[in-house]
MIKOLRO-661600 format. One line per field, with one value per residue (C-alpha): x negated, y, z negated; residue number from 1. Coordinates in Angstrom, 2 decimals. Each point is the difference from the previous one (the first is absolute). Layout:
<atoms>
xx: X; ...
yy: Y; ...
zz: Z; ...
resi: NUM; ...
</atoms>
This chain:
<atoms>
xx: -17.18; 0.34; -2.90; 1.60; 3.27; -1.78; -1.91; 3.20; 1.90; -2.98; 0.00; 3.77; -0.34; -2.73; 2.14; 2.96; -2.09; -1.46; 3.47; 1.19; -2.98; 0.68; 3.70; -0.79; -2.28; 1.64; 0.63; -1.07; -3.14; -0.92; -1.23; -2.88; -1.10; -3.30; -0.43; -0.66; 1.44; 3.13; 3.23; 0.33; 3.27; -0.46; 1.85; 0.30; 1.53; -0.72; -2.21; -1.15; 1.53; 3.53; 1.94; -2.39; 2.65; 1.97; -3.07; -1.36; 3.46; -0.13; -3.55; 0.92; 2.84; -2.14; -2.72; 2.57; 1.30; -3.49; -1.11; 3.02; -0.54; -3.72; -0.90; 1.27; -1.19; -2.79; -1.26; 0.04; 2.07; -1.66; 1.68; -1.80; 1.67; -0.79; 1.10; 2.06; 0.67; 3.56; -1.38; -0.56; -3.79; -1.00; 2.62; -1.34; -3.57; 1.13; 1.97; -3.13; -1.94; 2.56; 0.56; -3.73; -0.49; 0.24; 1.07; 3.11; 3.07; 2.56; 0.66; 2.51; 0.51; -0.30; 1.61; 1.35; 1.65; -2.48; -2.74; 1.87; 0.99; -3.53; -1.41; 2.60; -1.49; -3.35; 1.66; 1.88; -3.23; -1.61; 3.28; -0.48; 3.23; 0.90; 2.90; 0.79; 1.88; 0.58; -0.14; 3.60; -0.25; 2.29; -2.83; -1.85; 2.55; 1.06; -3.39; -0.03; -2.99; 0.39; -2.44; 1.76; 2.49; 1.32; 1.61; 1.47; 2.92; -0.08; 0.91; 3.17; 1.43; -1.42; 1.01; 3.52; 0.32; -0.90; 2.27; 2.99; -0.36; -0.23; 3.04; 2.10; -0.62; 0.84; -3.51; 0.34; -2.08; -3.56; -3.55; -2.45; -3.73; -2.81; -3.78; -0.71; -1.22; 1.23; 1.75; 1.42; 1.09; 1.34; 2.13; 1.19; 1.03; 2.05; 1.70; 0.72; 1.43; 2.46; 1.08; 0.67; 1.69; 2.52; 0.87; -2.45; -2.07; -3.79; -0.66; -3.77; -2.58; -3.55; -3.38; -2.39; -3.67; -1.31; -2.33; 1.55; 0.90; 2.18; 3.30; 1.34; 0.17; 2.32; 2.08; 0.43; 1.54; 2.30; 1.34; 2.32; 1.53; 1.47; -0.38; 1.86; -2.87; -3.71; -1.35; -3.76; -1.73; -3.43; -2.06; 0.17; -2.94; 1.83; 3.48; -0.70; -1.37; 2.87; 2.78; -1.78; -0.38; 3.62; 1.26; -2.39; 1.29; 3.59; 1.09; 2.77; 0.45; -0.21; -3.38; -0.40; -3.10; -1.27; -2.06; -3.13; 1.37; 1.09; -2.74; 0.56; -3.59; -0.39; 3.55; 1.86; -2.98; -1.43; 3.21; 0.91; 3.45; 0.58; 0.23; 3.15; 2.90; -2.20; 1.05; -2.49; 0.61; -1.68; 0.74; 3.03; -1.12; 0.17; 2.44; -2.06; -1.68; -3.16; -0.45; 0.29; -2.24; -2.61; 0.14; -0.70; -3.01; -1.30; 0.39; -1.58; -3.12; -0.08; 2.36; 3.17; 0.59; 0.57; 1.46; -1.13; -1.60; 2.90; -0.06; -3.81; 0.15; 2.49; -1.98; -3.15; 1.76; 1.54; -3.42; -1.64; 2.79; -0.40; -3.76; 0.56; 2.48; -2.31; -3.57; -1.75; -3.34; -2.64; -2.46; -2.77; 1.82; 1.36; 3.59; 1.61; 3.10; 1.69; 0.83; 3.26; 0.91; -0.51; 2.06; 2.78; -0.07; 0.50; 2.75; 1.89; -0.18; 2.98; -1.26; 1.77; -2.12; 0.19; 1.76; 2.49; 0.19; -2.37; 0.30; -1.19; 1.76; -1.65; -1.60; -1.59; 2.62; 1.27; 3.60; 2.79; -1.79; 2.24; -1.00; 1.66; 0.10; -1.51; 0.39; -2.52; 1.58; -1.30; 1.06; -1.54; -2.95; -0.89; 0.68; 0.36; 1.67; 3.49; 1.72; 3.36; 3.19; 1.11
yy: -63.98; 0.82; 2.42; 1.70; 0.47; 1.43; 2.47; 0.86; 0.87; 2.00; 2.12; 0.49; 1.03; 2.52; 1.46; 0.34; 1.68; 2.32; 0.83; 0.72; 2.31; 1.86; 0.32; 1.29; 2.73; 3.41; 0.76; 3.63; -0.89; 0.65; 2.73; -1.62; 1.79; -1.43; -1.14; 2.91; 2.66; 2.10; 0.00; 3.40; 1.82; 2.64; 3.33; 2.57; 3.35; 3.70; 0.83; 3.47; 2.83; 1.30; -3.10; -1.34; 0.37; -2.81; -2.15; 0.32; -0.88; -3.19; -0.78; 0.42; -2.49; -2.59; 0.47; -0.49; -3.25; -1.40; 0.94; -1.67; -3.21; -0.01; -3.31; -2.85; -3.55; 1.33; 2.44; 3.74; 2.22; 3.07; 2.95; 1.52; 3.30; 1.84; 3.45; -0.56; 3.74; -0.83; -0.33; -2.71; 0.04; -0.15; -2.70; -2.12; 0.36; -1.05; -2.92; -1.25; 0.35; -1.92; -2.71; -0.69; -0.11; -3.67; 0.99; 1.98; -2.21; 2.58; 3.72; 2.45; 2.67; 1.92; 3.17; 1.57; -1.64; 1.71; -1.97; -3.24; -0.45; -0.22; -1.63; -2.78; -0.99; -0.59; -1.92; -2.12; -0.81; -1.29; -1.20; 1.91; 0.83; 3.65; 1.35; 3.69; 1.73; 3.15; -0.46; 0.25; 0.21; -2.35; -0.83; -1.91; -2.77; 0.16; -1.13; -3.64; 0.33; -3.02; 1.20; 3.34; 0.51; 3.02; 0.59; 3.33; 0.49; 0.68; 3.20; -1.38; -0.27; 3.35; 1.94; -1.35; 0.81; 3.64; 0.33; -1.61; 2.36; 3.04; -1.00; -0.63; 3.61; 1.11; 1.25; -0.73; 2.83; -1.17; 1.02; -2.91; 0.49; -2.54; -0.10; -2.01; -3.00; -3.58; 0.38; 3.51; -0.09; -3.55; 0.97; 3.20; -2.05; -2.38; 2.90; 1.70; -3.21; -0.41; 3.65; -0.12; -3.38; 1.42; 3.11; 2.45; 2.45; 0.37; 3.68; -0.37; -2.79; 1.26; -1.41; 1.57; -0.80; -1.53; 2.41; 3.15; 2.75; 2.32; -1.30; 3.43; -0.77; -2.98; 1.70; 3.01; -2.35; -1.62; 3.05; 1.37; -3.48; 0.24; -3.68; -1.36; -2.36; -0.14; -3.56; -0.59; -3.32; 0.24; 0.45; 2.32; 2.25; 1.23; -0.43; 2.36; 2.68; -0.48; 0.51; 3.03; 1.60; -0.85; 1.95; 2.86; 0.16; 0.21; -3.44; -1.03; -3.54; -2.96; -1.78; -3.77; -2.17; -3.49; -2.05; 1.84; 2.99; -2.01; 1.35; 2.54; 1.17; 0.58; 0.88; 1.49; 1.79; 0.77; 1.59; 1.69; 1.58; -0.77; -3.72; 0.51; -1.74; -1.87; -3.58; -2.87; -3.68; -2.71; -3.48; -0.28; -0.09; -3.53; -0.35; -2.57; 0.87; -1.52; 3.01; 2.67; -2.01; -0.30; 3.73; 0.75; -2.32; 1.39; 3.64; -0.58; -1.14; 2.14; 2.92; 0.72; -2.48; 1.38; -2.07; -3.51; -1.24; -2.39; -1.54; -0.27; -1.76; -2.53; -0.53; -0.77; -2.48; -1.73; -0.35; -1.29; -2.52; -1.29; -0.35; -1.93; -2.34; -0.81; 0.10; -3.37; -0.92; -1.36; -2.70; 2.62; 2.19; 2.40; 1.19; -0.78; 1.86; -1.02; 3.12; -1.28; -1.60; 3.37; 1.76; -2.57; 0.38; 3.76; -0.55; -2.29; 2.50; 0.26; 2.42; 1.96; 3.14; 3.41; 1.26; -2.87; -3.33; -0.34; -2.45; 0.44; -0.64; -1.75; 3.25; 0.96; 2.58; 0.06; -1.20; 1.88; 3.37; 2.88; 3.62; 2.80; 3.76; 2.20; 3.72; 2.29; 1.23; 2.35; -0.24; 1.58; 1.34; -3.36; -0.97; -3.61; -2.35; -1.09; -2.85; 1.09; -2.00; -1.07
zz: 12.50; -3.69; 0.21; 3.02; -1.83; -3.05; 2.20; 1.92; -3.19; -1.32; 3.17; -0.26; -3.63; 0.85; 2.78; -2.37; -2.68; 2.62; 1.28; -3.52; -0.55; 3.24; -0.74; -3.50; 1.36; 0.39; 3.67; -0.49; -1.92; -3.60; -2.30; -1.89; -3.15; -1.30; -3.57; -2.34; 2.34; -0.70; 1.98; 1.64; 0.58; 2.71; 0.00; 2.77; -1.03; 0.34; -2.97; 1.06; 1.99; 0.43; -1.01; -2.65; -2.70; 1.65; 0.60; -3.51; -1.32; 2.10; -1.15; -3.65; 0.30; 1.79; -2.59; -2.77; 1.48; 0.65; -3.51; -1.59; 1.95; -0.62; 1.62; 2.12; -0.65; -2.19; 2.62; -0.79; 2.25; 1.45; 1.69; 2.99; 0.88; 3.25; 1.21; 3.17; 0.52; 1.06; 3.55; 2.58; 0.53; -3.69; -0.66; 2.88; -1.32; -3.48; 1.44; 1.78; -3.25; -2.04; 2.61; 0.18; -3.77; -1.06; -3.51; 1.05; -0.33; 1.11; 0.33; -1.45; 2.63; 2.02; -1.32; 3.19; 2.98; 2.33; -1.76; -0.61; 3.67; 1.48; -3.17; 0.27; 3.37; -1.73; -2.81; 2.50; 1.84; -3.20; -1.54; -3.25; -1.86; -0.55; -2.06; 0.34; -2.80; 2.04; 3.80; 1.18; 3.82; 1.89; 2.40; -2.71; -0.21; 3.65; 1.31; -1.11; -2.36; -2.32; -2.69; -0.65; -2.85; -1.86; -3.38; 1.11; 2.41; 3.72; 1.77; 1.54; -3.52; -1.12; 3.10; -0.19; -3.72; 0.60; 3.02; -1.73; -2.94; 2.28; 2.06; -3.11; -0.91; 3.53; 0.71; 3.69; 1.49; -0.60; 0.88; -0.15; -0.56; -0.37; -0.45; 3.20; -2.02; 0.47; -3.35; 0.25; 3.63; -0.27; -2.97; 1.66; 3.03; -2.15; -1.78; 3.32; 1.47; -2.86; 0.10; 3.75; -0.27; -2.43; 1.95; -1.52; 2.04; 0.08; 0.55; 0.15; -0.05; -0.60; -0.99; -2.50; -0.47; -3.22; -1.69; 1.43; -2.47; 2.05; 1.40; 0.97; 3.76; -0.39; -2.71; 2.28; 2.59; -2.54; -1.85; 2.73; 0.42; -3.52; -0.95; -3.01; -0.75; 0.79; -0.15; -0.25; 0.61; -1.59; -3.14; -3.00; 0.91; 3.10; -1.50; -2.90; 2.33; 2.43; -2.53; -1.50; 3.42; 0.89; -3.00; 0.70; 3.59; -1.27; 1.22; -2.37; 1.27; -2.34; 0.08; 0.05; 0.23; -0.77; -2.45; 1.15; -1.90; -3.03; -2.25; -2.74; 0.11; 3.73; 1.05; -2.95; -1.50; 3.42; 1.29; -3.28; -0.15; 3.68; -0.86; -2.09; 1.72; 2.49; 0.81; 0.18; 0.74; -2.10; -1.35; -2.24; -3.62; -1.43; -2.87; -1.84; -3.29; 1.49; 2.28; -2.69; -2.31; 2.72; 0.77; -3.67; -0.01; 3.27; -0.97; -3.42; 1.85; 3.15; -0.52; 2.01; 2.80; 3.47; 2.80; 0.87; -3.24; -0.84; 3.48; -0.23; -3.34; 1.35; 3.22; -1.99; -2.25; 3.01; 1.66; -3.17; -0.61; 3.56; -0.47; -3.22; 1.72; 2.91; -1.37; -0.39; -1.56; 2.35; -1.01; 0.07; -2.56; 2.61; 0.20; 3.35; 1.15; 3.24; 1.98; 1.42; -3.32; -1.67; 2.65; -0.38; -3.78; 0.34; 2.59; -2.38; -2.88; -2.30; -2.61; -2.71; -0.05; -1.64; 3.16; -0.07; 1.77; 2.95; 2.87; 3.58; 3.28; 2.94; 1.15; -3.34; -0.97; -3.54; -0.04; -1.72; -0.12; -1.05; 0.60; -1.96; 0.44; -2.72; -0.53; -1.67; -3.22; -2.68; -3.64; -3.09; 1.95; 1.62; 3.61; 1.12; 2.48; -0.96; 1.77; 1.41; 0.35; 3.47
resi: 1; 2; 3; 4; 5; 6; 7; 8; 9; 10; 11; 12; 13; 14; 15; 16; 17; 18; 19; 20; 21; 22; 23; 24; 25; 26; 27; 28; 29; 30; 31; 32; 33; 34; 35; 36; 37; 38; 39; 40; 41; 42; 43; 44; 45; 46; 47; 48; 49; 50; 51; 52; 53; 54; 55; 56; 57; 58; 59; 60; 61; 62; 63; 64; 65; 66; 67; 68; 69; 70; 71; 72; 73; 74; 75; 76; 77; 78; 79; 80; 81; 82; 83; 84; 85; 86; 87; 88; 89; 90; 91; 92; 93; 94; 95; 96; 97; 98; 99; 100; 101; 102; 103; 104; 105; 106; 107; 108; 109; 110; 111; 112; 113; 114; 115; 116; 117; 118; 119; 120; 121; 122; 123; 124; 125; 126; 127; 128; 129; 130; 131; 132; 133; 134; 135; 136; 137; 138; 139; 140; 141; 142; 143; 144; 145; 146; 147; 148; 149; 150; 151; 152; 153; 154; 155; 156; 157; 158; 159; 160; 161; 162; 163; 164; 165; 166; 167; 168; 169; 170; 171; 172; 173; 174; 175; 176; 177; 178; 179; 180; 181; 182; 183; 184; 185; 186; 187; 188; 189; 190; 191; 192; 193; 194; 195; 196; 197; 198; 199; 200; 201; 202; 203; 204; 205; 206; 207; 208; 209; 210; 211; 212; 213; 214; 215; 216; 217; 218; 219; 220; 221; 222; 223; 224; 225; 226; 227; 228; 229; 230; 231; 232; 233; 234; 235; 236; 237; 238; 239; 240; 241; 242; 243; 244; 245; 246; 247; 248; 249; 250; 251; 252; 253; 254; 255; 256; 257; 258; 259; 260; 261; 262; 263; 264; 265; 266; 267; 268; 269; 270; 271; 272; 273; 274; 275; 276; 277; 278; 279; 280; 281; 282; 283; 284; 285; 286; 287; 288; 289; 290; 291; 292; 293; 294; 295; 296; 297; 298; 299; 300; 301; 302; 303; 304; 305; 306; 307; 308; 309; 310; 311; 312; 313; 314; 315; 316; 317; 318; 319; 320; 321; 322; 323; 324; 325; 326; 327; 328; 329; 330; 331; 332; 333; 334; 335; 336; 337; 338; 339; 340; 341; 342; 343; 344; 345; 346; 347; 348; 349; 350; 351; 352; 353; 354; 355; 356; 357; 358; 359; 360; 361; 362; 363; 364; 365; 366; 367; 368; 369; 370; 371; 372; 373; 374; 375; 376; 377; 378; 379; 380; 381; 382; 383; 384; 385; 386; 387; 388; 389; 390
</atoms>
């Protein structure tokens, strides 16, 4: 009888230990980085082609953050940057590559919404965290993808900010153009919705094609309508050409665009004199000294920053902090990172970054985002974006 009781309690104890082990295991599985191997941070951004200025700016910021951190738990950090071409198919291929690399702990990217949307399906399948510093499409956080986060704003906020500014200035007769992308068209739709909802009139709603150089046909349609404002949802390569051709065609309307045109190199320099007085929406400049100090450090190393480098730097630090919070040493010397634990660590972020305080809502959107309107101004021979008062 005594022996039976001893055996009974031994079995119970084994069951309890087994249950504890099962309950401690991550329900999404683990990233297991073998002893002696680096922790990889993946990056998807456009590194060649028409929007490479924005992508290289992102890459530089991620590289800076990874270099400053150096290592986690004695393991070196390694950046693996891939050219996503700001398109869906390349982004999906890169996502498959990252998700099947056992050394990749998380990904910064992808650069454009048209890439991030299909790539997020791959990330969700493998449960690998991704944080985009630049994909603003509403669809990204409306789809219930738990591994997606962003340190930028969404297009509901940006579209509304542009529309509110326009309506305050009584620019109620508007022509809306977009580049047919998930980003550009989605943003144009939000802007249009706010204009119509406040009593404004959309005189024209037309799509352009990325990569085109001649927008004369659509401008010929718009000119006789005499719009007060032409709004463009899209990127700087097309935006710069569009505003130049508007002025050449004699269209005197104000021009407004989005963060895709918030680049001095590609938009202001690309459009030349035609950019003067153009309005572009972008994140409100943080007041903290931390931001200006960071910009000085960044520009001393890489030259003038463009658009999403601050959001990229913050995204990388958030990911690395989450890895550090969740990584555990295995008995074999490996580092083990629970995938859901890592996702939950990112979700619970409360981070004071160079772009301000960052927390995420239940959908992965950054809370408290504020978008401001900037106008292209020229002083003492230099042209730049200047934030305007509401």
